Backbone as JSON, one array per atom type, in Angstrom:
{
  "sequence": "XXXXXXXXXXXXXXXXXXXXXXXXXXXXXXXXXXXXXXXXXXXXXXXXXXXXXXXXXXXXXXXXXXXXXXXXXXXXXXXXXXXXXXXXXXXXXXXXXXXXXXXXXXXXXXXXXXXXXXXXXXXXXXXXXXXXXXXXXXXXXXXXXXXXXXXXXXXXXXXXXXXXXXXXXXXXXXXXXXXXXXXXXXXXXXXXXXXXXXXXXXXXXXXXXXXXXXXXXXXXXXXXXXXXXXXXXXXXXXXXXXXXXXXXXXXXX",
  "N": [[9.49, 47.68, 70.52], [9.39, 48.18, 67.02], [7.88, 50.95, 65.26], [4.88, 50.65, 63.26], [4.5, 50.72, 59.7], [2.74, 53.32, 58.19], [2.43, 55.04, 56.07], [3.51, 56.06, 52.78], [5.46, 58.42, 51.21], [5.88, 59.79, 48.08], [8.32, 60.99, 45.84], [8.45, 62.44, 42.52], [9.8, 63.03, 39.84], [12.32, 61.17, 38.44], [11.98, 59.33, 40.42], [9.35, 58.03, 40.44], [9.25, 57.86, 37.67], [11.56, 58.15, 34.92], [11.71, 61.07, 34.25], [13.14, 63.43, 33.87], [15.41, 63.95, 31.94], [14.36, 63.04, 29.44], [11.85, 64.01, 29.46], [11.07, 66.58, 30.97], [13.35, 68.11, 30.08], [13.23, 67.82, 27.28], [10.74, 69.01, 26.78], [11.24, 71.65, 27.61], [13.12, 72.39, 25.66], [11.51, 72.24, 23.38], [9.8, 74.35, 23.92], [11.58, 76.51, 23.85], [12.36, 76.42, 21.14], [9.9, 76.91, 19.92], [9.52, 79.52, 20.66], [11.33, 80.77, 19.09], [13.93, 80.97, 19.94], [17.47, 80.36, 19.98], [18.85, 78.56, 21.61], [19.54, 75.39, 23.25], [18.96, 72.96, 25.75], [21.41, 70.67, 26.5], [22.11, 67.27, 27.56], [24.16, 67.22, 29.49], [24.42, 69.9, 30.43], [21.82, 70.27, 31.4], [21.69, 68.35, 33.42], [23.54, 69.43, 35.21], [22.24, 71.82, 35.85], [20.15, 70.97, 37.38], [20.83, 71.19, 39.97], [19.7, 73.45, 40.9], [16.62, 74.01, 42.28], [13.36, 73.76, 40.89], [11.56, 74.46, 37.96], [10.99, 76.94, 36.66], [12.88, 78.56, 37.83], [15.23, 77.34, 36.91], [14.99, 77.76, 34.15], [15.18, 80.55, 34.06], [17.81, 80.91, 34.92], [19.19, 79.57, 32.86], [18.56, 81.15, 30.58], [19.6, 83.61, 31.4], [22.34, 83.05, 31.49], [22.84, 82.66, 28.77], [21.94, 85.0, 27.5], [23.08, 87.03, 28.91], [21.77, 88.63, 30.64], [19.01, 88.84, 32.95], [15.94, 87.22, 31.99], [12.87, 88.74, 30.8], [9.89, 88.91, 32.79], [7.63, 88.46, 31.31], [8.52, 87.0, 29.05], [9.51, 84.77, 30.39], [7.19, 83.78, 31.59], [5.77, 83.02, 29.28], [7.42, 81.03, 28.18], [7.48, 79.11, 30.24], [4.78, 78.4, 30.33], [4.46, 77.29, 27.77], [6.25, 75.18, 27.94], [5.02, 73.61, 29.93], [2.75, 72.81, 28.54], [3.83, 71.26, 26.42], [5.12, 69.28, 27.93], [2.98, 68.09, 29.25], [1.68, 66.9, 27.07], [3.59, 64.98, 26.34], [3.6, 63.35, 28.64], [0.92, 62.51, 28.91], [0.71, 60.91, 26.72], [1.95, 58.68, 27.55], [4.63, 58.22, 27.09], [6.89, 57.91, 28.62], [7.78, 55.36, 30.64], [6.82, 53.96, 33.88], [9.21, 53.46, 36.5], [10.98, 50.4, 37.19], [9.29, 48.25, 39.36], [7.76, 50.21, 40.58], [4.9, 50.43, 40.11], [4.17, 47.98, 41.2], [4.88, 48.26, 43.98], [3.36, 50.49, 44.75], [0.81, 49.43, 44.33], [0.82, 47.32, 46.21], [1.03, 48.75, 48.6], [-1.36, 50.16, 48.54], [-3.21, 48.06, 48.69], [-2.7, 47.25, 51.25], [-3.74, 49.28, 52.67], [-2.28, 51.59, 53.2], [-1.47, 55.07, 53.53], [-0.75, 57.06, 50.76], [1.12, 59.63, 49.4], [1.98, 62.1, 47.07], [4.85, 64.1, 46.83], [6.33, 66.77, 45.48], [8.45, 69.01, 43.56], [7.58, 69.68, 41.11], [4.98, 71.05, 38.98], [1.44, 70.99, 39.67], [-0.06, 70.45, 37.39], [1.79, 69.07, 35.8], [2.16, 66.7, 37.24], [-0.43, 65.67, 37.22], [-0.67, 65.15, 34.52], [1.14, 63.02, 34.2], [-0.21, 61.2, 35.79], [-2.39, 60.74, 34.21], [-1.24, 59.39, 32.19], [1.35, 57.25, 32.1], [1.09, 56.6, 34.81], [-1.5, 55.98, 35.2], [-2.75, 53.51, 35.82], [-2.41, 53.12, 38.55], [-3.0, 55.47, 39.75], [-5.18, 56.07, 41.36], [-4.45, 55.24, 43.86], [-3.27, 57.18, 45.34], [-3.61, 59.51, 47.96], [-3.2, 62.12, 48.26], [-1.59, 65.14, 47.08], [1.19, 67.11, 47.04], [2.43, 69.73, 45.45], [4.8, 71.77, 43.58], [3.34, 74.04, 43.31], [2.09, 74.41, 45.68], [3.74, 75.29, 47.68], [5.99, 77.73, 49.1], [8.65, 77.49, 49.28], [10.89, 75.44, 47.76], [12.16, 72.01, 47.43], [15.58, 71.76, 48.38], [14.32, 72.49, 50.78], [12.29, 71.59, 53.58], [9.56, 72.16, 53.49], [7.46, 71.13, 51.81], [7.22, 68.4, 52.54], [6.61, 68.67, 55.25], [4.16, 69.92, 55.03], [2.66, 67.88, 53.83], [2.63, 66.0, 55.92], [1.22, 67.46, 57.86], [-1.3, 67.88, 56.62], [-2.22, 65.28, 56.33], [-2.2, 64.38, 58.88], [-0.3, 62.67, 60.04], [2.01, 60.57, 61.88], [5.37, 61.26, 61.86], [7.2, 59.26, 62.42], [6.19, 57.0, 61.36], [6.28, 56.97, 58.66], [7.64, 56.45, 55.43], [9.74, 57.89, 53.05], [10.17, 57.93, 49.54], [12.72, 58.75, 47.5], [14.93, 60.21, 45.0], [17.13, 61.85, 44.85], [19.82, 63.95, 46.16], [18.92, 66.45, 46.98], [16.19, 65.93, 47.42], [16.4, 64.05, 49.46], [17.53, 65.62, 51.51], [15.42, 67.39, 51.92], [13.35, 65.66, 52.83], [14.53, 64.54, 55.14], [14.84, 66.84, 56.6], [12.29, 67.23, 57.43], [12.1, 65.32, 59.27], [11.79, 62.68, 58.38], [12.03, 59.21, 57.58], [14.0, 57.96, 54.96], [14.17, 56.39, 51.83], [16.43, 56.07, 49.26], [16.27, 55.76, 45.87], [18.25, 55.3, 43.32], [18.43, 57.3, 40.41], [18.69, 57.73, 36.79], [20.12, 60.03, 36.73], [21.02, 60.6, 39.4], [22.57, 58.4, 39.97], [25.1, 58.94, 39.24], [26.18, 60.39, 41.26], [28.26, 60.67, 44.2], [28.09, 58.07, 46.57], [28.26, 58.84, 49.17], [26.88, 61.25, 49.49], [24.39, 60.52, 50.11], [24.32, 59.69, 52.7], [22.62, 60.18, 54.84], [20.37, 58.75, 54.33], [18.09, 56.05, 55.04], [18.36, 53.8, 53.56], [19.91, 52.92, 50.45], [19.3, 52.2, 47.13], [19.53, 50.8, 43.8], [17.2, 50.8, 42.48], [13.73, 49.82, 42.72], [13.46, 47.18, 42.26], [12.51, 43.81, 41.18], [10.92, 40.66, 40.24], [12.28, 39.86, 37.91], [14.37, 41.56, 37.8], [16.44, 41.97, 40.12], [17.17, 44.21, 42.81], [20.07, 46.31, 43.43], [21.74, 46.72, 46.38], [23.07, 49.44, 47.99], [23.37, 50.61, 50.41], [22.14, 50.04, 53.67], [19.75, 47.82, 55.4], [19.92, 44.27, 54.83], [18.4, 42.94, 51.88], [16.95, 40.38, 51.12], [14.96, 39.47, 49.37], [15.36, 40.76, 47.02], [13.88, 42.83, 46.08], [12.11, 45.86, 46.83], [9.91, 45.73, 49.48], [6.88, 46.02, 51.46], [7.3, 45.03, 54.04], [10.06, 45.17, 54.22], [10.47, 47.94, 53.99], [9.33, 48.69, 56.4], [11.24, 47.86, 58.16], [13.07, 49.86, 57.93], [12.2, 51.94, 59.46], [12.64, 54.08, 62.34], [13.76, 52.93, 65.57], [11.68, 52.99, 68.5]],
  "CA": [[8.93, 47.25, 69.22], [9.46, 49.24, 66.01], [6.57, 51.41, 64.82], [4.41, 50.07, 62.0], [4.44, 51.63, 58.56], [1.39, 53.81, 57.9], [2.34, 55.87, 54.86], [4.65, 56.25, 51.89], [5.47, 59.67, 50.45], [6.62, 59.58, 46.84], [8.78, 62.0, 44.9], [8.0, 62.09, 41.16], [10.81, 63.03, 38.78], [13.44, 60.31, 38.74], [11.56, 58.32, 41.4], [8.28, 57.26, 39.81], [9.62, 57.66, 36.27], [12.75, 58.92, 34.52], [11.09, 62.15, 33.5], [13.93, 64.66, 33.76], [16.13, 64.16, 30.69], [13.55, 62.79, 28.25], [10.54, 64.63, 29.65], [11.19, 68.02, 31.22], [14.35, 68.73, 29.21], [12.69, 67.84, 25.91], [9.66, 70.0, 26.74], [11.87, 72.97, 27.66], [13.71, 72.66, 24.35], [10.41, 72.51, 22.46], [9.32, 75.7, 24.22], [12.58, 77.45, 23.34], [12.25, 76.42, 19.68], [8.62, 77.54, 19.57], [9.68, 80.96, 20.88], [12.32, 81.28, 18.15], [15.22, 81.14, 20.62], [18.39, 79.41, 19.36], [19.58, 77.71, 22.56], [18.91, 74.15, 23.67], [19.59, 72.26, 26.87], [21.89, 69.31, 26.27], [21.97, 66.46, 28.77], [25.15, 67.59, 30.5], [24.04, 71.18, 31.03], [20.58, 70.1, 32.16], [22.03, 67.61, 34.64], [24.19, 70.38, 36.12], [21.28, 72.83, 36.29], [19.21, 70.39, 38.34], [21.23, 71.62, 41.31], [18.76, 74.52, 41.26], [15.29, 73.41, 42.33], [12.27, 74.53, 40.29], [11.72, 74.63, 36.53], [11.03, 78.36, 36.31], [14.18, 79.05, 38.28], [16.26, 76.83, 36.0], [14.85, 78.45, 32.87], [15.7, 81.9, 34.24], [19.27, 80.79, 34.96], [19.64, 79.18, 31.53], [18.46, 82.32, 29.7], [20.54, 84.62, 31.88], [23.68, 82.64, 31.06], [22.98, 82.81, 27.32], [21.67, 86.37, 27.05], [23.88, 87.97, 29.68], [20.89, 89.4, 31.52], [17.82, 88.05, 33.31], [14.82, 87.35, 31.04], [11.7, 89.46, 31.3], [8.87, 88.04, 33.36], [6.7, 88.12, 30.23], [9.13, 85.9, 28.3], [9.58, 83.61, 31.27], [5.82, 83.26, 31.7], [5.4, 82.36, 28.02], [8.21, 79.8, 28.04], [7.03, 78.13, 31.23], [3.46, 77.92, 29.91], [4.66, 76.41, 26.61], [6.9, 73.96, 28.43], [4.01, 72.79, 30.61], [1.88, 72.23, 27.52], [4.56, 70.19, 25.74], [5.36, 68.2, 28.88], [1.71, 67.39, 29.45], [1.45, 66.05, 25.9], [4.5, 63.83, 26.44], [3.2, 62.47, 29.74], [-0.39, 61.91, 28.63], [0.92, 59.88, 25.71], [2.59, 57.53, 28.18], [5.89, 57.98, 26.39], [7.92, 57.57, 29.6], [7.18, 54.36, 31.53], [7.19, 53.96, 35.29], [10.41, 52.69, 36.8], [10.81, 49.02, 37.65], [8.82, 48.04, 40.72], [6.94, 51.31, 41.11], [3.48, 50.05, 40.13], [4.05, 46.87, 42.14], [4.93, 48.72, 45.37], [2.18, 51.33, 44.96], [-0.33, 48.53, 44.45], [0.9, 46.6, 47.48], [0.73, 49.7, 49.67], [-2.8, 50.45, 48.48], [-3.92, 46.88, 49.19], [-2.49, 47.19, 52.7], [-4.41, 50.42, 53.28], [-1.36, 52.66, 53.56], [-1.65, 56.38, 52.92], [0.31, 57.4, 49.82], [1.04, 61.03, 49.01], [3.05, 62.6, 46.2], [5.44, 65.37, 47.26], [7.22, 67.09, 44.37], [8.6, 70.42, 43.19], [6.9, 69.88, 39.83], [3.66, 71.66, 39.05], [0.3, 70.07, 39.76], [-0.44, 70.05, 36.03], [2.75, 68.07, 35.33], [1.87, 65.43, 37.92], [-1.71, 65.18, 36.73], [-0.44, 64.59, 33.18], [1.73, 61.7, 34.41], [-1.27, 60.34, 36.31], [-3.27, 60.39, 33.1], [-0.48, 58.58, 31.26], [1.98, 56.03, 32.61], [0.7, 56.32, 36.19], [-2.97, 55.86, 35.24], [-3.2, 52.26, 36.41], [-2.33, 53.14, 40.02], [-3.19, 56.85, 40.2], [-6.19, 56.11, 42.4], [-3.89, 54.84, 45.15], [-2.74, 58.35, 46.05], [-4.6, 60.24, 48.74], [-2.84, 63.53, 48.34], [-0.54, 65.65, 46.2], [1.81, 68.39, 47.37], [3.23, 70.09, 44.28], [5.52, 73.03, 43.69], [2.36, 75.12, 43.37], [1.54, 74.47, 47.03], [4.75, 75.73, 48.64], [6.76, 78.93, 48.76], [10.06, 77.09, 49.3], [10.98, 74.11, 47.16], [13.26, 71.16, 47.89], [15.74, 70.91, 49.57], [13.58, 72.92, 51.95], [11.34, 70.54, 53.98], [8.18, 72.66, 53.57], [6.5, 70.24, 51.15], [6.99, 67.2, 53.36], [5.91, 69.07, 56.46], [2.77, 70.17, 54.65], [2.03, 66.57, 53.65], [2.4, 65.45, 57.26], [0.16, 68.23, 58.53], [-2.6, 67.65, 55.97], [-2.66, 63.89, 56.53], [-2.24, 64.09, 60.3], [0.49, 61.45, 60.23], [3.18, 60.53, 62.75], [6.54, 61.11, 60.98], [7.92, 58.03, 62.74], [5.52, 55.88, 60.68], [6.27, 57.31, 57.23], [8.87, 56.31, 54.64], [9.78, 58.68, 51.81], [10.96, 57.38, 48.44], [13.33, 59.86, 46.78], [16.02, 59.78, 44.13], [18.18, 62.86, 44.77], [20.33, 64.51, 47.41], [18.0, 67.52, 47.36], [14.99, 65.32, 47.97], [16.77, 63.45, 50.74], [17.67, 66.71, 52.49], [14.07, 67.88, 52.19], [12.63, 64.68, 53.65], [15.18, 64.43, 56.44], [14.55, 68.08, 57.31], [10.96, 67.07, 58.03], [12.18, 64.22, 60.23], [11.23, 61.48, 57.77], [12.87, 58.12, 57.11], [14.05, 58.09, 53.51], [14.79, 55.42, 50.93], [16.88, 56.66, 48.01], [16.34, 54.84, 44.73], [19.05, 56.09, 42.4], [17.89, 57.49, 39.07], [19.7, 57.84, 35.75], [20.92, 61.21, 37.05], [21.68, 60.55, 40.7], [23.51, 57.29, 40.08], [26.44, 59.48, 39.0], [26.62, 61.06, 42.47], [28.97, 59.86, 45.19], [27.14, 57.47, 47.51], [28.36, 59.56, 50.43], [25.91, 62.35, 49.61], [23.14, 59.92, 50.58], [24.61, 59.06, 53.99], [21.5, 60.36, 55.78], [19.26, 57.86, 53.95], [18.0, 54.78, 55.76], [18.85, 52.81, 52.61], [20.12, 53.39, 49.08], [19.21, 51.1, 46.17], [19.57, 51.26, 42.41], [15.84, 50.72, 41.99], [12.85, 49.07, 43.63], [13.64, 45.77, 41.96], [11.38, 42.99, 40.78], [11.28, 39.25, 40.03], [13.21, 39.68, 36.79], [15.48, 42.49, 37.93], [16.68, 42.23, 41.53], [17.83, 45.48, 43.09], [21.41, 46.34, 44.02], [21.7, 47.46, 47.64], [24.31, 50.16, 48.23], [23.41, 50.96, 51.83], [20.91, 49.7, 54.37], [19.61, 46.43, 55.83], [19.87, 43.27, 53.75], [17.1, 42.82, 51.21], [17.11, 39.07, 50.47], [13.97, 39.22, 48.31], [15.8, 41.4, 45.79], [12.96, 43.9, 45.71], [11.58, 46.61, 47.97], [8.59, 45.29, 49.91], [6.38, 46.76, 52.61], [7.96, 44.54, 55.25], [11.43, 45.71, 54.23], [10.35, 49.37, 54.32], [9.05, 48.8, 57.83], [12.52, 47.68, 58.85], [13.83, 51.11, 57.86], [11.68, 52.91, 60.43], [13.48, 54.18, 63.54], [13.3, 52.28, 66.8], [11.04, 53.98, 69.38]],
  "C": [[8.94, 48.42, 68.25], [8.06, 49.67, 65.61], [6.17, 50.76, 63.5], [4.3, 51.14, 60.93], [3.0, 52.02, 58.27], [1.29, 54.56, 56.58], [3.65, 55.84, 54.07], [4.45, 57.57, 51.17], [6.39, 59.47, 49.25], [7.05, 60.89, 46.2], [8.33, 61.55, 43.51], [9.17, 61.93, 40.19], [12.05, 62.24, 39.18], [13.09, 59.19, 39.71], [10.46, 57.43, 40.84], [8.64, 56.91, 38.37], [10.82, 58.53, 35.95], [12.32, 60.08, 33.62], [11.98, 63.36, 33.24], [14.53, 64.85, 32.37], [15.25, 64.03, 29.46], [12.13, 63.34, 28.37], [10.66, 66.14, 29.79], [12.16, 68.69, 30.26], [13.84, 68.86, 27.78], [11.61, 68.91, 25.79], [10.21, 71.43, 26.81], [12.43, 73.33, 26.29], [12.64, 72.93, 23.29], [9.87, 73.92, 22.67], [10.29, 76.75, 23.7], [12.5, 77.56, 21.82], [11.0, 77.15, 19.23], [8.71, 79.06, 19.71], [10.72, 81.58, 19.94], [13.68, 81.54, 18.78], [16.18, 80.04, 20.18], [19.03, 78.4, 20.3], [18.79, 76.47, 22.94], [19.7, 73.58, 24.86], [20.1, 70.92, 26.39], [21.85, 68.56, 27.61], [22.93, 66.88, 29.88], [24.78, 68.88, 31.2], [22.78, 71.02, 31.89], [20.85, 69.37, 33.47], [22.66, 68.55, 35.66], [23.18, 71.38, 36.68], [20.25, 72.28, 37.28], [19.62, 70.66, 39.78], [20.37, 72.76, 41.82], [17.35, 73.95, 41.19], [14.26, 74.34, 41.7], [12.52, 74.82, 38.82], [11.81, 76.08, 36.1], [12.39, 78.96, 36.67], [15.3, 78.59, 37.35], [16.2, 77.52, 34.64], [15.42, 79.86, 32.95], [17.23, 81.89, 34.25], [19.82, 80.49, 33.58], [19.64, 80.39, 30.58], [19.42, 83.41, 30.11], [21.95, 84.3, 31.42], [23.88, 82.88, 29.57], [22.81, 84.25, 26.85], [22.49, 87.42, 27.79], [23.06, 88.88, 30.57], [19.66, 88.56, 31.83], [16.71, 88.25, 32.28], [13.69, 88.16, 31.65], [10.7, 88.45, 31.87], [7.87, 87.6, 32.29], [7.23, 86.95, 29.42], [9.15, 84.63, 29.14], [8.21, 82.96, 31.43], [5.44, 82.46, 30.46], [6.14, 81.04, 27.85], [7.75, 78.72, 29.01], [5.68, 77.55, 30.83], [3.59, 76.95, 28.73], [5.29, 75.09, 27.03], [5.89, 73.04, 29.1], [3.1, 72.1, 29.61], [2.57, 71.06, 26.82], [4.8, 69.0, 26.67], [4.09, 67.39, 29.12], [1.4, 66.45, 28.3], [2.31, 64.79, 25.96], [4.01, 62.83, 27.49], [1.87, 61.78, 29.45], [-0.3, 60.83, 27.56], [1.55, 58.61, 26.29], [3.94, 57.2, 27.6], [7.04, 57.62, 27.33], [7.33, 56.6, 30.62], [7.57, 54.57, 32.99], [8.45, 53.14, 35.48], [10.04, 51.3, 37.31], [10.34, 48.98, 39.1], [7.9, 49.09, 41.27], [5.47, 50.91, 41.21], [3.24, 48.92, 41.13], [3.96, 47.36, 43.59], [3.75, 49.63, 45.69], [0.95, 50.46, 45.16], [-0.35, 47.78, 45.77], [0.55, 47.51, 48.65], [-0.75, 50.03, 49.71], [-3.6, 49.28, 49.04], [-3.81, 46.75, 50.7], [-3.13, 48.37, 53.43], [-3.51, 51.54, 53.72], [-1.74, 53.96, 52.86], [-0.47, 56.65, 51.99], [0.08, 58.81, 49.29], [2.23, 61.37, 48.13], [3.52, 63.94, 46.73], [6.54, 65.72, 46.25], [7.36, 68.59, 44.19], [7.95, 70.71, 41.84], [5.52, 70.49, 40.03], [2.58, 70.59, 39.17], [-0.1, 69.57, 38.37], [0.49, 68.96, 35.49], [2.47, 66.71, 35.95], [0.57, 64.84, 37.41], [-1.58, 64.59, 35.33], [0.18, 63.2, 33.28], [0.68, 60.72, 34.91], [-2.23, 59.9, 35.21], [-2.58, 59.5, 32.08], [0.04, 57.31, 31.91], [1.52, 55.63, 34.0], [-0.79, 55.99, 36.32], [-3.45, 54.61, 35.97], [-3.21, 52.24, 37.93], [-2.59, 54.53, 40.59], [-4.19, 56.96, 41.34], [-5.69, 55.74, 43.78], [-3.44, 56.03, 45.99], [-3.86, 59.13, 46.72], [-4.27, 61.72, 48.88], [-1.71, 63.86, 47.39], [-0.09, 67.01, 46.71], [2.75, 68.71, 46.22], [4.0, 71.38, 44.55], [4.59, 74.22, 43.75], [1.87, 75.37, 44.8], [2.5, 75.04, 48.07], [5.43, 77.0, 48.16], [8.25, 78.63, 48.71], [10.15, 75.64, 48.82], [12.13, 73.31, 47.76], [14.6, 71.79, 47.5], [15.06, 71.41, 50.85], [12.54, 71.85, 52.3], [9.87, 70.95, 53.96], [7.16, 71.7, 52.98], [6.2, 69.01, 51.99], [6.29, 67.54, 54.67], [4.43, 69.33, 56.18], [2.01, 68.86, 54.46], [1.71, 65.92, 54.99], [1.23, 66.14, 57.95], [-1.21, 67.91, 57.94], [-3.13, 66.24, 56.24], [-2.75, 63.53, 58.01], [-1.45, 62.85, 60.68], [1.63, 61.65, 61.23], [4.41, 60.33, 61.86], [7.34, 59.84, 61.24], [7.34, 56.82, 62.01], [5.44, 56.08, 59.16], [7.64, 57.01, 56.61], [8.71, 57.12, 53.36], [10.62, 57.94, 50.78], [11.42, 58.54, 47.57], [14.44, 59.34, 45.89], [17.22, 60.72, 44.16], [18.64, 63.33, 46.14], [19.44, 65.65, 47.9], [16.74, 66.97, 48.02], [15.25, 64.69, 49.33], [16.88, 64.52, 51.82], [16.31, 67.26, 52.89], [13.32, 66.95, 53.13], [13.22, 64.58, 55.05], [14.94, 65.69, 57.27], [13.19, 68.07, 57.97], [10.93, 65.9, 59.01], [11.7, 62.89, 59.71], [12.3, 60.47, 57.34], [12.83, 58.09, 55.59], [14.8, 56.94, 52.84], [15.17, 56.16, 49.66], [16.99, 55.57, 46.96], [17.0, 55.6, 43.59], [18.44, 56.11, 40.99], [19.03, 57.54, 38.05], [20.6, 59.05, 35.98], [21.69, 61.03, 38.34], [22.64, 59.38, 40.85], [24.94, 57.73, 39.79], [27.01, 60.17, 40.24], [27.41, 60.1, 43.36], [27.96, 59.33, 46.2], [27.14, 58.21, 48.83], [27.36, 60.69, 50.59], [24.56, 61.84, 50.1], [23.3, 59.26, 51.95], [23.45, 59.15, 54.97], [20.31, 59.46, 55.44], [19.28, 56.59, 54.79], [18.5, 53.64, 54.88], [19.0, 53.47, 51.25], [20.13, 52.17, 48.17], [19.27, 51.67, 44.76], [18.2, 51.23, 41.75], [15.02, 49.91, 42.96], [12.91, 47.57, 43.39], [12.35, 45.05, 41.59], [11.85, 41.57, 40.54], [12.33, 39.05, 38.95], [14.41, 40.62, 36.85], [15.7, 42.82, 39.4], [17.47, 43.52, 41.73], [19.27, 45.26, 43.55], [21.33, 47.23, 45.25], [23.06, 48.1, 47.88], [24.49, 50.51, 49.7], [22.09, 50.57, 52.46], [20.85, 48.24, 54.75], [19.47, 45.49, 54.64], [18.45, 43.14, 53.21], [17.11, 41.5, 50.42], [16.12, 38.78, 49.36], [14.36, 39.86, 46.99], [14.86, 42.46, 45.28], [12.43, 44.58, 46.97], [10.16, 46.14, 48.24], [8.15, 46.12, 51.1], [7.07, 46.31, 53.9], [9.39, 45.06, 55.35], [11.41, 47.19, 54.55], [10.12, 49.56, 55.81], [10.33, 48.64, 58.66], [13.36, 48.95, 58.85], [13.4, 52.12, 58.92], [12.53, 52.92, 61.69], [12.89, 53.43, 64.72], [12.7, 53.35, 67.72], [11.98, 54.44, 70.49]]
}
């Protein structure tokens, strides 16, 4: 008999909401403008830079490429602080909605008594801003948050997911992770976790083969008015991700 589902671990950026291009990128550009710097991240460059995990790390790379030398820690500190402020304002205003099916599935999991934990490379402040904005209606469903502030090694390293497992005392065989990127998938699988990949506006451009280790790959969580497209995994006749379908993804004992 297959194990029963006890928990869902959620990534944030691209998974709960499409926050990368119109959230983080916009906030970075506002910080650069505020500092009097002439460069801006366009969508193509930002998409490419997402191969490097961590906002501070990406900002350092971006400035190094434009200035020909690494930025000072003082400048980097100021830019990161300004970016966090601008991003928080965007998120608290609810300017970026949750993805289709996210609130529905979070609510269903909460009603079923499942443990739900956020595991992200974003800062705690960034997640809390989203919780105060678009995520406010279901924010109380989460029992834990592992942010980039809590780990020394960010995704694709599995440290964050291992920490979530340890803190919650969960059996990894009874957890499903919802991720949107190859980095996130590698991180979750490194912790021995079953992973559902829900392609985002960024990752849908990737070859499906990079998600071969996922238990299933879909274009979204789906809903009554927008059934999901299944790219890999067991048939989903309801056209939307449900708790019973997630349970089917768990490994046989």
